[in-house]
Residue frames as qw, qx, qy, qz and C-alpha x, y, z in Angstrom:
[[0.448, -0.408, -0.555, 0.570, 54.46, -105.19, -67.58],
 [0.079, -0.088, -0.028, 0.993, 54.14, -101.49, -68.57],
 [0.370, -0.283, -0.556, -0.688, 50.70, -102.12, -69.98],
 [0.526, -0.490, -0.690, 0.085, 49.56, -103.65, -66.77],
 [0.301, -0.299, -0.318, 0.848, 50.89, -100.53, -64.79],
 [0.143, -0.071, -0.278, -0.947, 49.01, -98.20, -67.13],
 [0.466, -0.404, -0.679, -0.397, 45.85, -100.21, -66.70],
 [0.479, -0.478, -0.599, 0.427, 46.10, -100.06, -62.89],
 [0.172, -0.214, -0.125, 0.954, 46.66, -96.33, -63.04],
 [0.282, -0.197, -0.461, -0.818, 43.65, -95.83, -65.28],
 [0.513, -0.476, -0.701, -0.142, 41.49, -97.89, -63.06],
 [0.399, -0.404, -0.488, 0.663, 42.64, -96.02, -59.94],
 [0.007, 0.050, -0.117, -0.992, 42.02, -92.66, -61.61],
 [0.371, -0.302, -0.605, -0.637, 38.61, -93.76, -62.72],
 [0.526, -0.469, -0.691, 0.160, 37.64, -95.04, -59.27],
 [0.283, -0.303, -0.319, 0.852, 38.85, -91.77, -57.65],
 [0.154, -0.087, -0.265, -0.948, 36.79, -89.70, -60.09],
 [0.509, -0.417, -0.664, -0.355, 33.73, -91.82, -59.42],
 [0.480, -0.436, -0.620, 0.441, 34.25, -91.45, -55.69],
 [0.145, -0.142, -0.112, 0.973, 34.61, -87.65, -55.89],
 [0.305, -0.233, -0.477, -0.791, 31.36, -87.55, -57.81],
 [0.561, -0.448, -0.688, -0.109, 29.62, -89.47, -55.17],
 [0.395, -0.228, -0.495, 0.739, 30.86, -87.27, -52.28],
 [0.082, -0.868, -0.466, -0.154, 28.31, -84.74, -51.01],
 [0.335, 0.478, -0.204, 0.786, 29.90, -81.26, -50.68],
 [0.353, -0.397, -0.579, 0.619, 30.07, -79.78, -47.20],
 [0.033, 0.837, 0.428, 0.338, 27.41, -76.99, -46.95],
 [0.316, 0.075, -0.254, 0.911, 28.57, -73.50, -45.94],
 [0.235, -0.780, -0.580, -0.002, 26.33, -71.56, -43.52],
 [0.077, 0.725, -0.080, 0.680, 26.20, -67.92, -42.65],
 [0.174, 0.166, -0.659, 0.713, 26.92, -66.86, -39.07],
 [0.408, 0.024, 0.358, -0.839, 23.27, -66.08, -38.46],
 [0.498, -0.029, -0.764, -0.410, 21.95, -69.32, -40.04],
 [0.434, -0.066, 0.697, -0.567, 18.99, -70.93, -38.21],
 [0.085, -0.104, -0.926, -0.352, 17.09, -73.94, -39.32],
 [0.544, -0.260, -0.219, -0.767, 13.33, -73.81, -39.80],
 [0.423, -0.213, 0.735, -0.485, 11.64, -75.52, -36.77],
 [0.847, 0.235, 0.065, -0.473, 9.32, -77.30, -39.19],
 [0.732, 0.445, -0.515, -0.015, 12.33, -79.27, -40.45],
 [0.003, -0.453, 0.779, -0.432, 13.42, -80.26, -37.00],
 [0.654, -0.188, -0.685, -0.260, 12.11, -83.64, -36.03],
 [0.706, -0.538, -0.421, 0.184, 13.03, -83.55, -32.31],
 [0.066, -0.876, 0.229, -0.419, 14.27, -80.97, -29.76],
 [0.516, 0.191, -0.692, 0.467, 17.08, -81.63, -27.33],
 [0.541, -0.642, -0.525, 0.141, 16.36, -81.81, -23.60],
 [0.032, 0.812, -0.153, 0.563, 16.74, -78.41, -21.78],
 [0.686, -0.177, -0.542, 0.452, 18.99, -78.82, -18.86],
 [0.365, -0.913, -0.181, 0.030, 18.73, -76.67, -15.70],
 [0.319, 0.769, -0.351, 0.429, 21.57, -74.17, -15.25],
 [0.737, -0.199, -0.484, 0.428, 24.05, -75.28, -12.74],
 [0.267, -0.953, -0.103, -0.101, 24.11, -72.80, -9.89],
 [0.448, 0.572, -0.413, 0.550, 27.38, -71.00, -9.13],
 [0.685, -0.526, -0.458, 0.212, 28.16, -71.99, -5.59],
 [0.458, -0.027, -0.171, 0.872, 30.69, -69.18, -5.21],
 [0.144, -0.369, -0.181, -0.900, 28.13, -66.51, -6.10],
 [0.620, -0.559, -0.476, -0.277, 25.60, -68.14, -3.74],
 [0.686, -0.337, -0.372, 0.527, 28.08, -68.02, -0.94],
 [0.273, 0.110, -0.019, 0.956, 28.96, -64.44, -1.68],
 [0.336, -0.483, -0.328, -0.739, 25.31, -63.38, -1.70],
 [0.691, -0.539, -0.482, 0.009, 24.74, -65.17, 1.57],
 [0.560, -0.178, -0.263, 0.765, 27.70, -63.41, 3.17],
 [0.048, 0.282, 0.143, 0.947, 26.47, -60.05, 1.85],
 [0.531, -0.574, -0.408, -0.471, 22.98, -60.54, 3.40],
 [0.697, -0.507, -0.411, 0.296, 24.46, -61.52, 6.70],
 [0.420, -0.023, -0.134, 0.897, 26.72, -58.45, 6.68],
 [0.181, -0.433, -0.274, -0.840, 23.76, -56.17, 5.79],
 [0.631, -0.592, -0.438, -0.245, 21.77, -57.62, 8.64],
 [0.658, -0.316, -0.344, 0.591, 24.60, -57.30, 11.06],
 [0.245, 0.193, 0.017, 0.950, 25.08, -53.65, 10.03],
 [0.363, -0.608, -0.406, -0.578, 21.41, -52.92, 10.89],
 [0.722, -0.634, -0.274, -0.032, 22.00, -53.90, 14.46],
 [0.665, 0.064, -0.246, 0.702, 25.47, -52.51, 14.95],
 [0.275, -0.828, -0.281, 0.400, 25.88, -49.63, 17.45],
 [0.451, 0.541, 0.162, 0.691, 26.75, -46.35, 15.89],
 [0.306, -0.554, -0.299, 0.714, 27.90, -43.19, 17.67],
 [0.257, 0.692, 0.439, 0.512, 26.10, -40.24, 16.19],
 [0.326, -0.343, -0.207, 0.857, 27.32, -36.62, 16.87],
 [0.131, 0.846, 0.461, 0.234, 25.11, -33.59, 16.45],
 [0.383, -0.282, -0.089, 0.875, 26.30, -29.98, 16.30],
 [0.161, 0.847, 0.438, 0.256, 24.39, -26.81, 15.88],
 [0.488, -0.087, -0.079, 0.865, 26.33, -23.53, 15.67],
 [0.040, -0.521, -0.270, -0.809, 23.51, -21.01, 15.05],
 [0.015, -0.151, -0.622, 0.768, 22.41, -19.07, 18.13],
 [0.412, -0.609, 0.457, -0.502, 20.29, -19.14, 20.20],
 [0.962, -0.129, 0.168, -0.172, 20.02, -22.91, 19.91],
 [0.413, 0.637, -0.647, 0.067, 23.71, -23.78, 19.87],
 [0.791, -0.389, 0.414, -0.227, 24.60, -27.28, 21.10],
 [0.402, 0.386, -0.822, -0.118, 26.62, -30.49, 20.68],
 [0.767, -0.197, 0.411, -0.452, 25.23, -33.83, 21.55],
 [0.199, 0.329, -0.902, -0.197, 25.90, -37.56, 21.11],
 [0.831, -0.040, 0.228, -0.506, 23.58, -40.50, 20.73],
 [0.174, -0.263, 0.935, 0.162, 24.11, -44.17, 20.36],
 [0.730, 0.328, 0.074, -0.595, 21.86, -45.60, 17.64],
 [0.670, -0.008, 0.716, 0.195, 21.67, -48.67, 15.42],
 [0.122, -0.175, 0.611, 0.762, 22.09, -48.83, 11.65],
 [0.045, 0.504, 0.828, 0.241, 18.35, -49.51, 11.17],
 [0.026, -0.696, -0.409, 0.590, 17.43, -46.12, 12.56],
 [0.395, 0.671, 0.405, 0.479, 16.20, -43.52, 10.03],
 [0.252, 0.241, -0.126, 0.929, 16.98, -39.90, 10.00],
 [0.469, -0.558, -0.265, -0.632, 13.34, -39.18, 11.13],
 [0.814, -0.437, -0.369, 0.100, 13.98, -41.49, 14.13],
 [0.594, 0.042, -0.239, 0.767, 17.23, -39.74, 14.87],
 [0.061, -0.436, -0.021, -0.898, 15.52, -36.33, 14.97],
 [0.675, -0.551, -0.287, -0.398, 12.83, -37.72, 17.33],
 [0.816, -0.284, -0.320, 0.389, 15.54, -39.19, 19.69],
 [0.399, 0.228, -0.175, 0.871, 17.51, -35.92, 19.63],
 [0.311, -0.553, -0.093, -0.767, 14.45, -33.87, 20.72],
 [0.803, -0.472, -0.316, -0.184, 13.61, -36.40, 23.41],
 [0.814, -0.212, -0.219, 0.494, 17.20, -36.35, 24.81],
 [0.357, 0.194, -0.051, 0.912, 18.00, -32.68, 24.49],
 [0.130, -0.652, -0.582, 0.467, 16.21, -30.41, 26.99],
 [0.075, -0.389, 0.149, 0.906, 17.19, -27.34, 25.06],
 [0.150, -0.123, -0.691, -0.696, 14.99, -28.42, 22.10],
 [0.258, -0.519, -0.815, -0.011, 12.11, -29.50, 24.31],
 [0.181, -0.584, -0.408, 0.678, 11.99, -26.30, 26.18],
 [0.104, 0.364, -0.271, -0.885, 11.89, -24.28, 22.93],
 [0.678, 0.410, 0.478, -0.379, 9.02, -26.58, 21.63],
 [0.192, 0.523, -0.635, -0.535, 11.13, -27.60, 18.60],
 [0.882, 0.179, 0.309, -0.307, 9.33, -30.18, 16.47],
 [0.733, -0.047, 0.573, 0.364, 10.82, -32.74, 14.07],
 [0.516, 0.739, 0.345, 0.263, 9.87, -30.64, 11.00],
 [0.053, -0.991, 0.120, 0.028, 12.06, -27.80, 12.37],
 [0.560, -0.553, 0.541, 0.296, 15.28, -29.92, 12.23],
 [0.746, 0.629, -0.211, -0.058, 17.57, -30.40, 9.23],
 [0.739, -0.452, 0.406, 0.292, 20.52, -32.75, 9.28],
 [0.505, 0.823, -0.238, -0.110, 23.41, -32.01, 6.98],
 [0.804, -0.272, 0.351, 0.396, 26.53, -33.85, 5.81],
 [0.438, -0.093, 0.404, 0.798, 29.04, -31.77, 3.93],
 [0.182, 0.280, -0.033, -0.942, 26.31, -29.21, 3.34],
 [0.396, -0.095, -0.727, -0.554, 23.82, -31.66, 1.86],
 [0.574, -0.188, 0.371, -0.706, 20.50, -32.12, 3.56],
 [0.076, 0.066, -0.994, -0.049, 19.70, -35.76, 4.35],
 [0.555, -0.249, -0.408, -0.681, 16.13, -36.95, 3.79],
 [0.580, -0.373, 0.437, -0.578, 14.09, -38.30, 6.68],
 [0.962, 0.063, 0.049, -0.259, 13.58, -41.76, 5.11],
 [0.580, 0.564, -0.572, 0.131, 17.27, -42.57, 4.80],
 [0.898, -0.402, -0.151, 0.090, 18.70, -45.34, 6.98],
 [0.340, -0.865, 0.362, 0.078, 21.63, -44.57, 9.12],
 [0.783, -0.199, 0.530, 0.258, 23.53, -47.67, 7.83],
 [0.654, 0.602, 0.326, 0.322, 23.41, -46.40, 4.27],
 [0.099, 0.973, -0.106, 0.179, 25.50, -43.34, 5.30],
 [0.491, -0.717, 0.494, 0.003, 28.37, -45.24, 6.87],
 [0.668, 0.470, -0.577, -0.028, 31.26, -47.19, 5.41],
 [0.862, -0.442, 0.194, -0.153, 31.40, -50.24, 7.74],
 [0.224, 0.601, -0.767, 0.027, 34.61, -52.10, 8.37],
 [0.792, -0.062, -0.600, -0.091, 35.07, -55.78, 9.20],
 [0.308, 0.081, -0.699, 0.640, 36.35, -54.90, 12.60],
 [0.434, -0.621, -0.561, -0.333, 33.23, -55.31, 14.71],
 [0.548, -0.473, -0.415, 0.551, 35.03, -54.13, 17.80],
 [0.192, -0.063, 0.042, 0.979, 35.42, -50.62, 16.37],
 [0.207, 0.681, 0.630, -0.311, 32.25, -48.60, 16.76],
 [0.365, 0.479, 0.428, 0.674, 31.34, -46.65, 13.72],
 [0.088, -0.573, -0.296, 0.759, 30.87, -42.82, 13.97],
 [0.223, 0.574, 0.510, 0.601, 29.01, -40.21, 11.98],
 [0.151, -0.387, -0.262, 0.871, 28.54, -36.46, 12.47],
 [0.155, 0.719, 0.589, 0.336, 25.60, -34.22, 11.44],
 [0.084, 0.015, -0.108, 0.990, 25.43, -30.50, 11.23],
 [0.008, -0.590, -0.789, 0.172, 22.08, -29.43, 12.61],
 [0.056, -0.222, -0.120, -0.966, 19.99, -26.46, 11.46],
 [0.042, -0.463, -0.791, 0.398, 17.15, -25.64, 13.83],
 [0.089, -0.448, -0.376, -0.806, 14.11, -23.68, 12.49],
 [0.179, 0.023, 0.511, -0.841, 11.40, -22.04, 14.48],
 [0.148, 0.432, 0.889, -0.019, 7.87, -23.29, 14.80],
 [0.176, 0.794, 0.351, -0.464, 6.51, -19.74, 14.48],
 [0.115, -0.410, 0.488, 0.762, 8.52, -19.11, 11.31],
 [0.660, 0.562, 0.416, -0.274, 6.08, -18.74, 8.34],
 [0.542, 0.045, 0.550, 0.633, 7.41, -19.40, 4.90],
 [0.118, 0.389, -0.144, -0.902, 7.14, -16.51, 2.46],
 [0.196, -0.077, -0.807, -0.552, 5.35, -18.95, 0.07],
 [0.198, -0.489, -0.842, 0.114, 2.55, -19.32, 2.63],
 [0.026, -0.518, -0.322, 0.792, 1.92, -15.71, 3.19],
 [0.273, 0.589, 0.600, 0.467, -0.66, -13.88, 1.13],
 [0.101, 0.144, -0.052, 0.983, -0.88, -10.09, 0.81],
 [0.041, 0.572, 0.716, -0.398, -3.82, -8.58, 2.78],
 [0.201, 0.618, 0.468, 0.599, -5.99, -6.47, 0.52],
 [0.119, -0.072, -0.297, 0.945, -6.24, -2.82, 1.59],
 [0.053, 0.671, 0.719, -0.172, -9.60, -1.61, 2.63],
 [0.191, 0.513, 0.275, 0.790, -10.83, 1.45, 0.73],
 [0.399, -0.814, -0.359, -0.220, -12.65, 2.55, 3.77],
 [0.618, -0.707, 0.072, 0.335, -9.31, 3.06, 5.56],
 [0.564, 0.793, -0.143, 0.182, -7.11, 5.11, 3.30],
 [0.816, -0.099, -0.197, 0.534, -3.30, 4.64, 3.95],
 [0.264, -0.854, 0.040, 0.446, -1.10, 7.28, 5.44],
 [0.662, 0.697, 0.083, 0.262, 0.44, 9.11, 2.59],
 [0.633, -0.437, 0.074, 0.635, 4.11, 9.91, 2.75],
 [0.282, 0.949, 0.090, -0.104, 4.49, 13.44, 1.33],
 [0.771, 0.277, 0.038, 0.572, 7.61, 14.03, -0.74],
 [0.192, 0.449, -0.097, 0.867, 7.52, 17.74, 0.17],
 [0.285, -0.477, -0.680, 0.479, 6.73, 18.74, 3.68],
 [0.035, 0.839, 0.362, 0.404, 4.28, 21.75, 3.84],
 [0.207, 0.405, -0.330, 0.827, 5.32, 24.99, 5.38],
 [0.285, -0.394, -0.770, 0.414, 4.26, 25.05, 8.96],
 [0.041, 0.239, 0.174, -0.954, 3.11, 28.60, 8.53],
 [0.550, 0.147, -0.292, -0.768, 0.55, 27.59, 5.97],
 [0.008, -0.023, 0.999, -0.031, -0.31, 24.21, 7.45],
 [0.394, 0.403, 0.620, -0.545, -3.97, 25.14, 7.69],
 [0.599, 0.657, 0.046, -0.455, -4.17, 25.77, 3.99],
 [0.613, -0.142, 0.664, 0.404, -2.79, 23.02, 1.73],
 [0.258, 0.525, -0.326, -0.742, -2.24, 24.23, -1.77],
 [0.844, 0.386, 0.056, -0.369, -3.79, 22.65, -4.85],
 [0.494, 0.589, -0.639, -0.011, -0.33, 21.49, -5.98],
 [0.134, -0.338, 0.860, -0.358, 0.13, 19.55, -2.80],
 [0.722, 0.163, 0.455, -0.495, -3.32, 18.01, -3.06],
 [0.746, 0.525, -0.279, -0.299, -2.46, 17.06, -6.61],
 [0.231, 0.505, -0.821, 0.132, 0.68, 15.25, -5.38],
 [0.443, -0.099, 0.759, -0.467, -1.39, 13.40, -2.85],
 [0.782, 0.381, 0.147, -0.471, -3.84, 12.49, -5.58],
 [0.599, 0.544, -0.578, -0.109, -1.05, 11.01, -7.77],
 [0.035, -0.339, 0.893, -0.292, 0.20, 8.96, -4.79],
 [0.625, 0.108, 0.588, -0.501, -3.33, 7.56, -4.20],
 [0.757, 0.491, -0.137, -0.409, -3.81, 6.88, -7.92],
 [0.356, 0.541, -0.761, -0.040, -0.70, 4.88, -7.97],
 [0.164, -0.167, 0.896, -0.378, -2.05, 2.57, -5.21],
 [0.474, 0.354, 0.703, -0.395, -5.63, 2.23, -6.29],
 [0.386, 0.484, 0.679, 0.393, -7.75, 1.95, -9.40],
 [0.098, 0.150, 0.120, 0.976, -8.39, 5.28, -11.13],
 [0.409, -0.550, -0.488, -0.541, -12.17, 5.03, -10.42],
 [0.639, -0.580, -0.454, 0.222, -11.46, 4.83, -6.69],
 [0.459, 0.093, -0.178, 0.865, -9.02, 7.80, -6.53],
 [0.182, -0.485, -0.132, -0.845, -11.72, 10.57, -6.51],
 [0.698, -0.558, -0.388, -0.228, -13.66, 8.76, -3.76],
 [0.749, -0.283, -0.319, 0.507, -10.60, 8.52, -1.55],
 [0.315, 0.240, -0.044, 0.917, -9.58, 12.09, -2.19],
 [0.366, -0.597, -0.241, -0.672, -12.94, 13.38, -1.13],
 [0.776, -0.539, -0.320, 0.075, -12.68, 11.40, 2.16],
 [0.651, -0.067, -0.199, 0.729, -9.16, 12.79, 2.72],
 [0.092, 0.381, 0.043, 0.919, -10.22, 16.41, 2.12],
 [0.549, -0.611, -0.317, -0.475, -13.28, 16.07, 4.15],
 [0.776, -0.467, -0.308, 0.290, -11.38, 14.68, 7.12],
 [0.512, 0.106, -0.111, 0.845, -8.68, 17.41, 6.74],
 [0.127, -0.510, -0.159, -0.836, -11.26, 20.12, 6.75],
 [0.683, -0.606, -0.355, -0.201, -13.03, 18.68, 9.80],
 [0.717, -0.258, -0.282, 0.582, -9.70, 18.79, 11.71],
 [0.282, 0.234, 0.008, 0.931, -9.07, 22.43, 10.75],
 [0.380, -0.566, -0.274, -0.679, -12.57, 23.44, 11.73]]
């Protein structure tokens, strides 16, 4: 009986060894493993991505709110504290109005600006000290609430320029004409008793003043004209 048991154990062991030898080991792949497409016989069907209905509804609601804000009435307050054009004014506008349109409406509705011939380019609208560009929409400057019964408000500080004001960047110095010598400011007034006879020292000071304003080659020509004019007056 014991020999039969040993024979069965040997048979079982041999069969198990044979089975293990026939089993294909499970391959181990790296995390970035990708199979060559040449070895792929067929590709799976690409399915369309299922849309997220919640996001769609949110986007739809956002667009509706944005459109509603464009047409909502807004109370706009303007204040200028710089004389002589000091004023306060209020306009009712929509969220789709631009700053440029607000400037145009303010001029058309405020006689003070029209009487002073103030143009759109003369106006600057500020919020907390920051100048707002003309192409900005009014709705982008307001935090709207869901309460449509409450009328939104916004206030602008207005700086009014002058149409006749010329920027220093646009001015160019006018060249001085050598034919018209400038009036020279003498550092030392001559003695009135000797006004008819200017000393050489005084003429030298005048020459230095002229030389500092013109090229050296022009100094002598100007001094000759000055002396000639002075002598003609004395005679």
